[in-house]
PyMOL Python script that loads the backbone (N, CA, C, O; Angstrom):
from pymol import cmd

cmd.read_pdbstr("""\
ATOM      1  N   UNK A   1     -74.719 -21.248 -14.243  1.00  0.00           N
ATOM      2  CA  UNK A   1     -73.854 -22.382 -14.076  1.00  0.00           C
ATOM      3  C   UNK A   1     -72.996 -22.568 -15.294  1.00  0.00           C
ATOM      4  O   UNK A   1     -73.328 -22.129 -16.395  1.00  0.00           O
ATOM      5  N   UNK A   2     -71.856 -23.245 -15.067  1.00  0.00           N
ATOM      6  CA  UNK A   2     -70.980 -23.594 -16.175  1.00  0.00           C
ATOM      7  C   UNK A   2     -71.471 -24.734 -16.937  1.00  0.00           C
ATOM      8  O   UNK A   2     -71.763 -25.777 -16.352  1.00  0.00           O
ATOM      9  N   UNK A   3     -71.591 -24.603 -18.272  1.00  0.00           N
ATOM     10  CA  UNK A   3     -72.123 -25.628 -19.114  1.00  0.00           C
ATOM     11  C   UNK A   3     -70.910 -26.098 -19.927  1.00  0.00           C
ATOM     12  O   UNK A   3     -69.929 -25.375 -20.103  1.00  0.00           O
ATOM     13  N   UNK A   4     -71.021 -27.352 -20.420  1.00  0.00           N
ATOM     14  CA  UNK A   4     -70.049 -27.897 -21.322  1.00  0.00           C
ATOM     15  C   UNK A   4     -70.729 -28.216 -22.642  1.00  0.00           C
ATOM     16  O   UNK A   4     -71.763 -28.880 -22.715  1.00  0.00           O
ATOM     17  N   UNK A   5     -70.036 -27.667 -23.752  1.00  0.00           N
ATOM     18  CA  UNK A   5     -70.507 -27.922 -25.057  1.00  0.00           C
ATOM     19  C   UNK A   5     -69.331 -28.685 -25.725  1.00  0.00           C
ATOM     20  O   UNK A   5     -68.206 -28.185 -25.725  1.00  0.00           O
ATOM     21  N   UNK A   6     -69.580 -29.888 -26.292  1.00  0.00           N
ATOM     22  CA  UNK A   6     -68.593 -30.659 -26.931  1.00  0.00           C
ATOM     23  C   UNK A   6     -69.010 -30.750 -28.452  1.00  0.00           C
ATOM     24  O   UNK A   6     -70.111 -31.153 -28.827  1.00  0.00           O
ATOM     25  N   UNK A   7     -68.004 -30.330 -29.270  1.00  0.00           N
ATOM     26  CA  UNK A   7     -68.246 -30.514 -30.647  1.00  0.00           C
ATOM     27  C   UNK A   7     -67.422 -31.628 -31.164  1.00  0.00           C
ATOM     28  O   UNK A   7     -66.315 -31.834 -30.665  1.00  0.00           O
ATOM     29  N   UNK A   8     -67.876 -32.361 -32.124  1.00  0.00           N
ATOM     30  CA  UNK A   8     -67.217 -33.514 -32.714  1.00  0.00           C
ATOM     31  C   UNK A   8     -67.157 -33.359 -34.273  1.00  0.00           C
ATOM     32  O   UNK A   8     -68.192 -33.291 -34.934  1.00  0.00           O
ATOM     33  N   UNK A   9     -66.007 -33.310 -34.792  1.00  0.00           N
ATOM     34  CA  UNK A   9     -65.889 -33.101 -36.188  1.00  0.00           C
ATOM     35  C   UNK A   9     -64.765 -33.994 -36.755  1.00  0.00           C
ATOM     36  O   UNK A   9     -63.765 -34.232 -36.078  1.00  0.00           O
ATOM     37  N   UNK A  10     -64.930 -34.483 -37.989  1.00  0.00           N
ATOM     38  CA  UNK A  10     -63.989 -35.341 -38.578  1.00  0.00           C
ATOM     39  C   UNK A  10     -63.134 -34.624 -39.602  1.00  0.00           C
ATOM     40  O   UNK A  10     -62.929 -35.082 -40.726  1.00  0.00           O
ATOM     41  N   UNK A  11     -62.623 -33.428 -39.137  1.00  0.00           N
ATOM     42  CA  UNK A  11     -61.732 -32.673 -39.901  1.00  0.00           C
ATOM     43  C   UNK A  11     -60.928 -31.802 -39.004  1.00  0.00           C
ATOM     44  O   UNK A  11     -61.052 -31.966 -37.791  1.00  0.00           O
ATOM     45  N   UNK A  12     -60.133 -30.912 -39.452  1.00  0.00           N
ATOM     46  CA  UNK A  12     -59.291 -30.060 -38.600  1.00  0.00           C
ATOM     47  C   UNK A  12     -60.157 -29.106 -37.644  1.00  0.00           C
ATOM     48  O   UNK A  12     -61.249 -28.640 -37.966  1.00  0.00           O
ATOM     49  N   UNK A  13     -59.562 -28.904 -36.522  1.00  0.00           N
ATOM     50  CA  UNK A  13     -60.195 -28.037 -35.563  1.00  0.00           C
ATOM     51  C   UNK A  13     -60.246 -26.575 -35.999  1.00  0.00           C
ATOM     52  O   UNK A  13     -61.095 -25.801 -35.555  1.00  0.00           O
ATOM     53  N   UNK A  14     -59.321 -26.223 -36.874  1.00  0.00           N
ATOM     54  CA  UNK A  14     -59.245 -24.814 -37.325  1.00  0.00           C
ATOM     55  C   UNK A  14     -60.340 -24.600 -38.415  1.00  0.00           C
ATOM     56  O   UNK A  14     -60.418 -25.267 -39.446  1.00  0.00           O
ATOM     57  N   UNK A  15     -61.193 -23.563 -38.049  1.00  0.00           N
ATOM     58  CA  UNK A  15     -62.274 -23.111 -39.009  1.00  0.00           C
ATOM     59  C   UNK A  15     -63.410 -24.077 -39.027  1.00  0.00           C
ATOM     60  O   UNK A  15     -64.206 -24.040 -39.965  1.00  0.00           O
ATOM     61  N   UNK A  16     -63.552 -24.991 -37.998  1.00  0.00           N
ATOM     62  CA  UNK A  16     -64.601 -25.940 -38.066  1.00  0.00           C
ATOM     63  C   UNK A  16     -65.825 -25.593 -37.232  1.00  0.00           C
ATOM     64  O   UNK A  16     -66.091 -24.435 -36.912  1.00  0.00           O
ATOM     65  N   UNK A  17     -66.548 -26.636 -36.900  1.00  0.00           N
ATOM     66  CA  UNK A  17     -67.801 -26.464 -36.151  1.00  0.00           C
ATOM     67  C   UNK A  17     -67.513 -25.837 -34.734  1.00  0.00           C
ATOM     68  O   UNK A  17     -68.303 -25.021 -34.259  1.00  0.00           O
ATOM     69  N   UNK A  18     -66.447 -26.201 -34.105  1.00  0.00           N
ATOM     70  CA  UNK A  18     -66.227 -25.695 -32.769  1.00  0.00           C
ATOM     71  C   UNK A  18     -66.015 -24.176 -32.754  1.00  0.00           C
ATOM     72  O   UNK A  18     -66.448 -23.482 -31.834  1.00  0.00           O
ATOM     73  N   UNK A  19     -65.334 -23.677 -33.804  1.00  0.00           N
ATOM     74  CA  UNK A  19     -65.135 -22.201 -33.920  1.00  0.00           C
ATOM     75  C   UNK A  19     -66.497 -21.567 -34.187  1.00  0.00           C
ATOM     76  O   UNK A  19     -66.771 -20.501 -33.636  1.00  0.00           O
ATOM     77  N   UNK A  20     -67.331 -22.143 -34.971  1.00  0.00           N
ATOM     78  CA  UNK A  20     -68.621 -21.577 -35.309  1.00  0.00           C
ATOM     79  C   UNK A  20     -69.507 -21.504 -34.021  1.00  0.00           C
ATOM     80  O   UNK A  20     -70.180 -20.508 -33.754  1.00  0.00           O
ATOM     81  N   UNK A  21     -69.461 -22.639 -33.234  1.00  0.00           N
ATOM     82  CA  UNK A  21     -70.274 -22.647 -32.000  1.00  0.00           C
ATOM     83  C   UNK A  21     -69.703 -21.657 -31.002  1.00  0.00           C
ATOM     84  O   UNK A  21     -70.459 -20.913 -30.376  1.00  0.00           O
ATOM     85  N   UNK A  22     -68.412 -21.631 -30.841  1.00  0.00           N
ATOM     86  CA  UNK A  22     -67.815 -20.722 -29.850  1.00  0.00           C
ATOM     87  C   UNK A  22     -68.086 -19.249 -30.190  1.00  0.00           C
ATOM     88  O   UNK A  22     -68.399 -18.458 -29.300  1.00  0.00           O
ATOM     89  N   UNK A  23     -67.975 -18.906 -31.385  1.00  0.00           N
ATOM     90  CA  UNK A  23     -68.225 -17.499 -31.772  1.00  0.00           C
ATOM     91  C   UNK A  23     -69.658 -17.146 -31.649  1.00  0.00           C
ATOM     92  O   UNK A  23     -69.964 -16.017 -31.266  1.00  0.00           O
ATOM     93  N   UNK A  24     -70.611 -18.079 -31.961  1.00  0.00           N
ATOM     94  CA  UNK A  24     -72.008 -17.814 -31.839  1.00  0.00           C
ATOM     95  C   UNK A  24     -72.375 -17.627 -30.317  1.00  0.00           C
ATOM     96  O   UNK A  24     -73.195 -16.775 -29.974  1.00  0.00           O
ATOM     97  N   UNK A  25     -71.786 -18.390 -29.485  1.00  0.00           N
ATOM     98  CA  UNK A  25     -71.982 -18.261 -27.975  1.00  0.00           C
ATOM     99  C   UNK A  25     -71.418 -16.999 -27.496  1.00  0.00           C
ATOM    100  O   UNK A  25     -72.052 -16.297 -26.708  1.00  0.00           O
ATOM    101  N   UNK A  26     -70.202 -16.656 -27.952  1.00  0.00           N
ATOM    102  CA  UNK A  26     -69.576 -15.398 -27.520  1.00  0.00           C
ATOM    103  C   UNK A  26     -70.308 -14.160 -27.930  1.00  0.00           C
ATOM    104  O   UNK A  26     -70.455 -13.211 -27.160  1.00  0.00           O
ATOM    105  N   UNK A  27     -70.777 -14.184 -29.188  1.00  0.00           N
ATOM    106  CA  UNK A  27     -71.585 -13.045 -29.729  1.00  0.00           C
ATOM    107  C   UNK A  27     -72.869 -12.839 -29.001  1.00  0.00           C
ATOM    108  O   UNK A  27     -73.425 -11.740 -28.981  1.00  0.00           O
ATOM    109  N   UNK A  28     -73.356 -13.930 -28.383  1.00  0.00           N
ATOM    110  CA  UNK A  28     -74.660 -13.837 -27.728  1.00  0.00           C
ATOM    111  C   UNK A  28     -74.498 -13.787 -26.198  1.00  0.00           C
ATOM    112  O   UNK A  28     -75.470 -13.939 -25.459  1.00  0.00           O
ATOM    113  N   UNK A  29     -73.241 -13.570 -25.730  1.00  0.00           N
ATOM    114  CA  UNK A  29     -72.962 -13.390 -24.314  1.00  0.00           C
ATOM    115  C   UNK A  29     -73.175 -14.643 -23.458  1.00  0.00           C
ATOM    116  O   UNK A  29     -73.488 -14.535 -22.272  1.00  0.00           O
ATOM    117  N   UNK A  30     -73.013 -15.795 -24.035  1.00  0.00           N
ATOM    118  CA  UNK A  30     -73.175 -16.984 -23.320  1.00  0.00           C
ATOM    119  C   UNK A  30     -71.759 -17.485 -22.939  1.00  0.00           C
ATOM    120  O   UNK A  30     -70.938 -17.774 -23.809  1.00  0.00           O
ATOM    121  N   UNK A  31     -71.505 -17.577 -21.655  1.00  0.00           N
ATOM    122  CA  UNK A  31     -70.233 -18.015 -21.143  1.00  0.00           C
ATOM    123  C   UNK A  31     -70.184 -19.562 -20.921  1.00  0.00           C
ATOM    124  O   UNK A  31     -70.411 -20.071 -19.824  1.00  0.00           O
ATOM    125  N   UNK A  32     -69.887 -20.235 -21.993  1.00  0.00           N
ATOM    126  CA  UNK A  32     -69.922 -21.727 -21.949  1.00  0.00           C
ATOM    127  C   UNK A  32     -68.610 -22.262 -22.487  1.00  0.00           C
ATOM    128  O   UNK A  32     -68.025 -21.733 -23.432  1.00  0.00           O
ATOM    129  N   UNK A  33     -68.155 -23.379 -21.818  1.00  0.00           N
ATOM    130  CA  UNK A  33     -66.976 -24.087 -22.342  1.00  0.00           C
ATOM    131  C   UNK A  33     -67.221 -24.815 -23.575  1.00  0.00           C
ATOM    132  O   UNK A  33     -68.192 -25.569 -23.642  1.00  0.00           O
ATOM    133  N   UNK A  34     -66.408 -24.653 -24.586  1.00  0.00           N
ATOM    134  CA  UNK A  34     -66.545 -25.413 -25.797  1.00  0.00           C
ATOM    135  C   UNK A  34     -65.300 -26.243 -25.953  1.00  0.00           C
ATOM    136  O   UNK A  34     -64.185 -25.731 -26.053  1.00  0.00           O
ATOM    137  N   UNK A  35     -65.522 -27.542 -25.971  1.00  0.00           N
ATOM    138  CA  UNK A  35     -64.402 -28.520 -26.161  1.00  0.00           C
ATOM    139  C   UNK A  35     -64.472 -29.147 -27.481  1.00  0.00           C
ATOM    140  O   UNK A  35     -65.340 -29.977 -27.753  1.00  0.00           O
ATOM    141  N   UNK A  36     -63.543 -28.753 -28.334  1.00  0.00           N
ATOM    142  CA  UNK A  36     -63.555 -29.394 -29.647  1.00  0.00           C
ATOM    143  C   UNK A  36     -62.912 -30.750 -29.684  1.00  0.00           C
ATOM    144  O   UNK A  36     -61.815 -30.905 -29.148  1.00  0.00           O
ATOM    145  N   UNK A  37     -63.504 -31.703 -30.260  1.00  0.00           N
ATOM    146  CA  UNK A  37     -62.872 -33.011 -30.523  1.00  0.00           C
ATOM    147  C   UNK A  37     -62.799 -33.101 -32.058  1.00  0.00           C
ATOM    148  O   UNK A  37     -63.800 -33.284 -32.751  1.00  0.00           O
ATOM    149  N   UNK A  38     -61.561 -32.962 -32.543  1.00  0.00           N
ATOM    150  CA  UNK A  38     -61.342 -32.808 -33.968  1.00  0.00           C
ATOM    151  C   UNK A  38     -59.900 -33.191 -34.282  1.00  0.00           C
ATOM    152  O   UNK A  38     -59.089 -33.411 -33.382  1.00  0.00           O
ATOM    153  N   UNK A  39     -59.610 -33.262 -35.532  1.00  0.00           N
ATOM    154  CA  UNK A  39     -58.267 -33.506 -35.979  1.00  0.00           C
ATOM    155  C   UNK A  39     -57.326 -32.351 -35.665  1.00  0.00           C
ATOM    156  O   UNK A  39     -57.776 -31.207 -35.731  1.00  0.00           O
ATOM    157  N   UNK A  40     -56.059 -32.559 -35.329  1.00  0.00           N
ATOM    158  CA  UNK A  40     -55.217 -31.491 -35.087  1.00  0.00           C
ATOM    159  C   UNK A  40     -54.852 -30.765 -36.467  1.00  0.00           C
ATOM    160  O   UNK A  40     -54.952 -31.340 -37.551  1.00  0.00           O
ATOM    161  N   UNK A  41     -54.449 -29.537 -36.328  1.00  0.00           N
ATOM    162  CA  UNK A  41     -54.076 -28.731 -37.510  1.00  0.00           C
ATOM    163  C   UNK A  41     -52.608 -29.042 -37.909  1.00  0.00           C
ATOM    164  O   UNK A  41     -51.706 -28.239 -37.670  1.00  0.00           O
ATOM    165  N   UNK A  42     -52.415 -30.148 -38.481  1.00  0.00           N
ATOM    166  CA  UNK A  42     -51.041 -30.667 -38.932  1.00  0.00           C
ATOM    167  C   UNK A  42     -51.247 -31.731 -40.024  1.00  0.00           C
ATOM    168  O   UNK A  42     -52.346 -32.225 -40.275  1.00  0.00           O
ATOM    169  N   UNK A  43     -50.126 -32.036 -40.639  1.00  0.00           N
ATOM    170  CA  UNK A  43     -50.107 -33.144 -41.569  1.00  0.00           C
ATOM    171  C   UNK A  43     -50.415 -34.406 -40.838  1.00  0.00           C
ATOM    172  O   UNK A  43     -49.831 -34.665 -39.786  1.00  0.00           O
ATOM    173  N   UNK A  44     -51.316 -35.209 -41.358  1.00  0.00           N
ATOM    174  CA  UNK A  44     -51.763 -36.407 -40.615  1.00  0.00           C
ATOM    175  C   UNK A  44     -51.258 -37.664 -41.272  1.00  0.00           C
ATOM    176  O   UNK A  44     -50.993 -37.710 -42.473  1.00  0.00           O
ATOM    177  N   UNK A  45     -51.131 -38.693 -40.436  1.00  0.00           N
ATOM    178  CA  UNK A  45     -50.691 -39.970 -40.929  1.00  0.00           C
ATOM    179  C   UNK A  45     -51.739 -40.582 -41.812  1.00  0.00           C
ATOM    180  O   UNK A  45     -52.904 -40.193 -41.736  1.00  0.00           O
ATOM    181  N   UNK A  46     -51.376 -41.510 -42.634  1.00  0.00           N
ATOM    182  CA  UNK A  46     -52.287 -42.260 -43.496  1.00  0.00           C
ATOM    183  C   UNK A  46     -52.499 -43.636 -42.846  1.00  0.00           C
ATOM    184  O   UNK A  46     -51.628 -44.115 -42.120  1.00  0.00           O
ATOM    185  N   UNK A  47     -53.628 -44.262 -43.096  1.00  0.00           N
ATOM    186  CA  UNK A  47     -53.873 -45.539 -42.589  1.00  0.00           C
ATOM    187  C   UNK A  47     -55.345 -45.873 -42.568  1.00  0.00           C
ATOM    188  O   UNK A  47     -56.164 -45.100 -43.064  1.00  0.00           O
ATOM    189  N   UNK A  48     -55.698 -47.021 -41.999  1.00  0.00           N
ATOM    190  CA  UNK A  48     -57.103 -47.468 -41.841  1.00  0.00           C
ATOM    191  C   UNK A  48     -57.822 -46.538 -40.903  1.00  0.00           C
ATOM    192  O   UNK A  48     -57.255 -46.083 -39.910  1.00  0.00           O
ATOM    193  N   UNK A  49     -59.060 -46.255 -41.211  1.00  0.00           N
ATOM    194  CA  UNK A  49     -59.832 -45.371 -40.377  1.00  0.00           C
ATOM    195  C   UNK A  49     -59.898 -45.700 -38.888  1.00  0.00           C
ATOM    196  O   UNK A  49     -59.795 -44.779 -38.078  1.00  0.00           O
ATOM    197  N   UNK A  50     -60.062 -46.946 -38.484  1.00  0.00           N
ATOM    198  CA  UNK A  50     -60.098 -47.243 -37.010  1.00  0.00           C
ATOM    199  C   UNK A  50     -58.793 -46.879 -36.377  1.00  0.00           C
ATOM    200  O   UNK A  50     -58.743 -46.319 -35.282  1.00  0.00           O
ATOM    201  N   UNK A  51     -57.713 -47.211 -37.094  1.00  0.00           N
ATOM    202  CA  UNK A  51     -56.382 -46.861 -36.523  1.00  0.00           C
ATOM    203  C   UNK A  51     -56.178 -45.336 -36.410  1.00  0.00           C
ATOM    204  O   UNK A  51     -55.617 -44.863 -35.421  1.00  0.00           O
ATOM    205  N   UNK A  52     -56.621 -44.583 -37.395  1.00  0.00           N
ATOM    206  CA  UNK A  52     -56.507 -43.157 -37.354  1.00  0.00           C
ATOM    207  C   UNK A  52     -57.429 -42.533 -36.317  1.00  0.00           C
ATOM    208  O   UNK A  52     -57.052 -41.583 -35.630  1.00  0.00           O
ATOM    209  N   UNK A  53     -58.596 -43.053 -36.212  1.00  0.00           N
ATOM    210  CA  UNK A  53     -59.528 -42.568 -35.136  1.00  0.00           C
ATOM    211  C   UNK A  53     -58.952 -42.734 -33.792  1.00  0.00           C
ATOM    212  O   UNK A  53     -59.025 -41.824 -32.965  1.00  0.00           O
ATOM    213  N   UNK A  54     -58.348 -43.930 -33.526  1.00  0.00           N
ATOM    214  CA  UNK A  54     -57.641 -44.126 -32.230  1.00  0.00           C
ATOM    215  C   UNK A  54     -56.477 -43.174 -32.066  1.00  0.00           C
ATOM    216  O   UNK A  54     -56.306 -42.621 -30.980  1.00  0.00           O
ATOM    217  N   UNK A  55     -55.691 -42.960 -33.062  1.00  0.00           N
ATOM    218  CA  UNK A  55     -54.535 -42.147 -32.993  1.00  0.00           C
ATOM    219  C   UNK A  55     -54.866 -40.669 -32.728  1.00  0.00           C
ATOM    220  O   UNK A  55     -54.164 -39.978 -31.989  1.00  0.00           O
ATOM    221  N   UNK A  56     -55.963 -40.207 -33.357  1.00  0.00           N
ATOM    222  CA  UNK A  56     -56.247 -38.799 -33.215  1.00  0.00           C
ATOM    223  C   UNK A  56     -57.458 -38.490 -32.290  1.00  0.00           C
ATOM    224  O   UNK A  56     -58.019 -37.395 -32.327  1.00  0.00           O
ATOM    225  N   UNK A  57     -57.845 -39.515 -31.444  1.00  0.00           N
ATOM    226  CA  UNK A  57     -58.906 -39.200 -30.485  1.00  0.00           C
ATOM    227  C   UNK A  57     -60.269 -39.155 -30.957  1.00  0.00           C
ATOM    228  O   UNK A  57     -61.130 -38.556 -30.313  1.00  0.00           O
ATOM    229  N   UNK A  58     -60.532 -39.779 -32.091  1.00  0.00           N
ATOM    230  CA  UNK A  58     -61.894 -39.732 -32.640  1.00  0.00           C
ATOM    231  C   UNK A  58     -62.678 -41.120 -32.560  1.00  0.00           C
ATOM    232  O   UNK A  58     -63.784 -41.279 -33.075  1.00  0.00           O
ATOM    233  N   UNK A  59     -62.013 -42.071 -31.884  1.00  0.00           N
ATOM    234  CA  UNK A  59     -62.679 -43.345 -31.695  1.00  0.00           C
ATOM    235  C   UNK A  59     -63.795 -43.152 -30.657  1.00  0.00           C
ATOM    236  O   UNK A  59     -63.774 -42.161 -29.927  1.00  0.00           O
ATOM    237  N   UNK A  60     -64.736 -44.043 -30.574  1.00  0.00           N
ATOM    238  CA  UNK A  60     -65.810 -43.976 -29.559  1.00  0.00           C
ATOM    239  C   UNK A  60     -65.277 -43.975 -28.176  1.00  0.00           C
ATOM    240  O   UNK A  60     -65.721 -43.188 -27.340  1.00  0.00           O
ATOM    241  N   UNK A  61     -64.315 -44.851 -27.897  1.00  0.00           N
ATOM    242  CA  UNK A  61     -63.726 -44.919 -26.523  1.00  0.00           C
ATOM    243  C   UNK A  61     -63.017 -43.621 -26.176  1.00  0.00           C
ATOM    244  O   UNK A  61     -63.139 -43.104 -25.065  1.00  0.00           O
ATOM    245  N   UNK A  62     -62.228 -43.074 -27.209  1.00  0.00           N
ATOM    246  CA  UNK A  62     -61.527 -41.847 -26.952  1.00  0.00           C
ATOM    247  C   UNK A  62     -62.442 -40.682 -26.617  1.00  0.00           C
ATOM    248  O   UNK A  62     -62.186 -39.889 -25.711  1.00  0.00           O
ATOM    249  N   UNK A  63     -63.559 -40.612 -27.417  1.00  0.00           N
ATOM    250  CA  UNK A  63     -64.518 -39.524 -27.208  1.00  0.00           C
ATOM    251  C   UNK A  63     -65.172 -39.619 -25.770  1.00  0.00           C
ATOM    252  O   UNK A  63     -65.285 -38.633 -25.043  1.00  0.00           O
ATOM    253  N   UNK A  64     -65.575 -40.840 -25.437  1.00  0.00           N
ATOM    254  CA  UNK A  64     -66.148 -40.990 -24.189  1.00  0.00           C
ATOM    255  C   UNK A  64     -65.209 -40.667 -23.018  1.00  0.00           C
ATOM    256  O   UNK A  64     -65.640 -40.067 -22.033  1.00  0.00           O
ATOM    257  N   UNK A  65     -63.974 -41.044 -23.111  1.00  0.00           N
ATOM    258  CA  UNK A  65     -62.906 -40.728 -22.124  1.00  0.00           C
ATOM    259  C   UNK A  65     -62.748 -39.248 -22.022  1.00  0.00           C
ATOM    260  O   UNK A  65     -62.720 -38.706 -20.916  1.00  0.00           O
ATOM    261  N   UNK A  66     -62.643 -38.555 -23.162  1.00  0.00           N
ATOM    262  CA  UNK A  66     -62.392 -37.123 -23.171  1.00  0.00           C
ATOM    263  C   UNK A  66     -63.618 -36.390 -22.520  1.00  0.00           C
ATOM    264  O   UNK A  66     -63.403 -35.500 -21.696  1.00  0.00           O
ATOM    265  N   UNK A  67     -64.824 -36.721 -22.848  1.00  0.00           N
ATOM    266  CA  UNK A  67     -66.004 -36.084 -22.272  1.00  0.00           C
ATOM    267  C   UNK A  67     -65.979 -36.282 -20.754  1.00  0.00           C
ATOM    268  O   UNK A  67     -66.121 -35.342 -19.972  1.00  0.00           O
ATOM    269  N   UNK A  68     -65.795 -37.522 -20.386  1.00  0.00           N
ATOM    270  CA  UNK A  68     -65.778 -37.810 -18.901  1.00  0.00           C
ATOM    271  C   UNK A  68     -64.698 -37.046 -18.204  1.00  0.00           C
ATOM    272  O   UNK A  68     -64.920 -36.515 -17.116  1.00  0.00           O
ATOM    273  N   UNK A  69     -63.437 -36.968 -18.849  1.00  0.00           N
ATOM    274  CA  UNK A  69     -62.403 -36.148 -18.232  1.00  0.00           C
ATOM    275  C   UNK A  69     -62.803 -34.702 -18.104  1.00  0.00           C
ATOM    276  O   UNK A  69     -62.544 -34.078 -17.074  1.00  0.00           O
ATOM    277  N   UNK A  70     -63.431 -34.152 -19.129  1.00  0.00           N
ATOM    278  CA  UNK A  70     -63.862 -32.797 -19.057  1.00  0.00           C
ATOM    279  C   UNK A  70     -64.846 -32.559 -17.945  1.00  0.00           C
ATOM    280  O   UNK A  70     -64.719 -31.589 -17.198  1.00  0.00           O
ATOM    281  N   UNK A  71     -65.847 -33.449 -17.819  1.00  0.00           N
ATOM    282  CA  UNK A  71     -66.813 -33.342 -16.826  1.00  0.00           C
ATOM    283  C   UNK A  71     -66.195 -33.488 -15.377  1.00  0.00           C
ATOM    284  O   UNK A  71     -66.517 -32.747 -14.448  1.00  0.00           O
ATOM    285  N   UNK A  72     -65.354 -34.428 -15.282  1.00  0.00           N
ATOM    286  CA  UNK A  72     -64.669 -34.624 -13.912  1.00  0.00           C
ATOM    287  C   UNK A  72     -63.748 -33.386 -13.579  1.00  0.00           C
ATOM    288  O   UNK A  72     -63.658 -32.982 -12.420  1.00  0.00           O
ATOM    289  N   UNK A  73     -63.125 -32.845 -14.535  1.00  0.00           N
ATOM    290  CA  UNK A  73     -62.202 -31.750 -14.305  1.00  0.00           C
ATOM    291  C   UNK A  73     -62.987 -30.529 -13.871  1.00  0.00           C
ATOM    292  O   UNK A  73     -62.379 -29.669 -13.234  1.00  0.00           O
ATOM    293  N   UNK A  74     -64.172 -30.374 -14.123  1.00  0.00           N
ATOM    294  CA  UNK A  74     -64.930 -29.184 -13.785  1.00  0.00           C
ATOM    295  C   UNK A  74     -66.123 -29.510 -12.809  1.00  0.00           C
ATOM    296  O   UNK A  74     -67.002 -28.675 -12.594  1.00  0.00           O
ATOM    297  N   UNK A  75     -66.119 -30.634 -12.283  1.00  0.00           N
ATOM    298  CA  UNK A  75     -67.197 -31.077 -11.368  1.00  0.00           C
ATOM    299  C   UNK A  75     -67.078 -30.240 -10.013  1.00  0.00           C
ATOM    300  O   UNK A  75     -65.994 -30.007  -9.480  1.00  0.00           O
ATOM    301  N   UNK A  76     -68.224 -29.843  -9.548  1.00  0.00           N
ATOM    302  CA  UNK A  76     -68.274 -29.171  -8.173  1.00  0.00           C
ATOM    303  C   UNK A  76     -68.528 -30.239  -7.201  1.00  0.00           C
ATOM    304  O   UNK A  76     -68.994 -31.321  -7.557  1.00  0.00           O
ATOM    305  N   UNK A  77     -68.218 -29.952  -5.917  1.00  0.00           N
ATOM    306  CA  UNK A  77     -68.496 -30.969  -4.888  1.00  0.00           C
ATOM    307  C   UNK A  77     -69.976 -31.432  -4.945  1.00  0.00           C
ATOM    308  O   UNK A  77     -70.244 -32.609  -4.703  1.00  0.00           O
ATOM    309  N   UNK A  78     -70.901 -30.574  -5.246  1.00  0.00           N
ATOM    310  CA  UNK A  78     -72.267 -31.015  -5.323  1.00  0.00           C
ATOM    311  C   UNK A  78     -72.553 -32.015  -6.470  1.00  0.00           C
ATOM    312  O   UNK A  78     -73.491 -32.809  -6.406  1.00  0.00           O
ATOM    313  N   UNK A  79     -71.711 -31.945  -7.514  1.00  0.00           N
ATOM    314  CA  UNK A  79     -71.823 -32.869  -8.663  1.00  0.00           C
ATOM    315  C   UNK A  79     -71.124 -34.193  -8.415  1.00  0.00           C
ATOM    316  O   UNK A  79     -71.361 -35.190  -9.098  1.00  0.00           O
ATOM    317  N   UNK A  80     -70.246 -34.167  -7.403  1.00  0.00           N
ATOM    318  CA  UNK A  80     -69.429 -35.419  -7.172  1.00  0.00           C
ATOM    319  C   UNK A  80     -70.255 -36.532  -6.723  1.00  0.00           C
ATOM    320  O   UNK A  80     -71.188 -36.364  -5.938  1.00  0.00           O
ATOM    321  N   UNK A  81     -69.920 -37.698  -7.218  1.00  0.00           N
ATOM    322  CA  UNK A  81     -70.632 -38.940  -6.777  1.00  0.00           C
ATOM    323  C   UNK A  81     -70.001 -39.363  -5.407  1.00  0.00           C
ATOM    324  O   UNK A  81     -68.777 -39.427  -5.288  1.00  0.00           O
ATOM    325  N   UNK A  82     -70.804 -39.633  -4.433  1.00  0.00           N
ATOM    326  CA  UNK A  82     -70.227 -40.132  -3.151  1.00  0.00           C
ATOM    327  C   UNK A  82     -69.509 -41.455  -3.344  1.00  0.00           C
ATOM    328  O   UNK A  82     -69.895 -42.248  -4.203  1.00  0.00           O
ATOM    329  N   UNK A  83     -68.441 -41.713  -2.537  1.00  0.00           N
ATOM    330  CA  UNK A  83     -67.738 -42.965  -2.747  1.00  0.00           C
ATOM    331  C   UNK A  83     -68.581 -44.129  -2.329  1.00  0.00           C
ATOM    332  O   UNK A  83     -69.391 -44.051  -1.405  1.00  0.00           O
ATOM    333  N   UNK A  84     -68.364 -45.235  -3.047  1.00  0.00           N
ATOM    334  CA  UNK A  84     -69.113 -46.500  -2.744  1.00  0.00           C
ATOM    335  C   UNK A  84     -68.650 -47.022  -1.407  1.00  0.00           C
ATOM    336  O   UNK A  84     -67.467 -46.932  -1.078  1.00  0.00           O
ATOM    337  N   UNK A  85     -69.581 -47.574  -0.620  1.00  0.00           N
ATOM    338  CA  UNK A  85     -69.297 -48.143   0.695  1.00  0.00           C
ATOM    339  C   UNK A  85     -69.323 -49.631   0.582  1.00  0.00           C
ATOM    340  O   UNK A  85     -69.110 -50.329   1.573  1.00  0.00           O
TER     341      UNK A  85
END
""", "prot")
cmd.dss("prot")
cmd.show_as("cartoon", "prot")
cmd.util.cbc("prot")
cmd.orient("prot")
């Protein structure tokens, strides 16, 4: 089955935890989706942490939304929740 691995890191996505996880899985022949939630590889704005977390997708609400979206995007009909009646 297709599994989802989400990594969360408070630094750039380049050379971070997600790359280590993805390469470990690949070297071991495990075909799993790895979704990194991290800072983009670019110069970042300055500001208060809550504001920056919101801006770069690292706030709690942003993380929850991203994980739900990833799960929904790859859900099979058997995984789908029946509509409420």
